[in-house]
C-alpha positions as CSV (number, residue, x, y, z in Angstrom):
1,X,0.0,0.0,0.0
2,X,1.1,3.5,-0.7
3,X,2.0,5.8,2.2
4,X,-1.3,6.9,3.8
5,X,-0.5,10.6,3.2
6,X,-0.2,10.0,-0.5
7,X,-3.7,8.5,-0.9
8,X,-6.6,10.4,-2.3
9,X,-10.0,10.7,-0.6
10,X,-11.4,8.2,-3.1
11,X,-8.7,5.7,-2.3
12,X,-9.2,6.1,1.4
13,X,-12.9,5.6,1.0
14,X,-12.3,2.4,-1.0
15,X,-9.9,1.1,1.6
16,X,-12.4,1.9,4.4
17,X,-15.1,0.1,2.6
18,X,-12.9,-2.9,2.1
19,X,-11.9,-2.7,5.8
20,X,-8.3,-2.6,4.8
21,X,-7.8,0.7,6.6
22,X,-9.6,2.6,9.3
23,X,-10.1,6.3,10.0
24,X,-8.3,5.8,13.3
25,X,-5.2,4.5,11.5
26,X,-5.3,7.4,9.1
27,X,-5.6,9.9,11.9
28,X,-2.7,8.3,13.8
29,X,-0.6,8.4,10.6
30,X,-1.4,12.1,10.1
31,X,-0.4,12.9,13.7
32,X,2.8,10.9,13.3
33,X,3.6,12.8,10.1
34,X,2.9,16.1,11.8
35,X,5.2,15.1,14.7
36,X,7.9,14.1,12.2
37,X,7.9,17.3,10.1
38,X,6.5,20.0,12.4
39,X,9.9,21.0,13.8
40,X,11.1,22.0,10.3
41,X,7.9,23.6,9.0
42,X,6.2,24.8,12.2
43,X,2.8,24.4,10.6
44,X,1.0,22.8,13.5
45,X,0.5,23.9,17.1
46,X,-0.7,21.7,19.9
């Protein structure tokens, strides 16, 4: 599977429908990505 951040909304919906991916997993991946890159771009504030 591609990196979650690279998937389109349509691809995410298809993966949700097939139960291959969950919205919780997508949210966790997004938060991990923010944690990884925020120090260099400072685009997210907690």
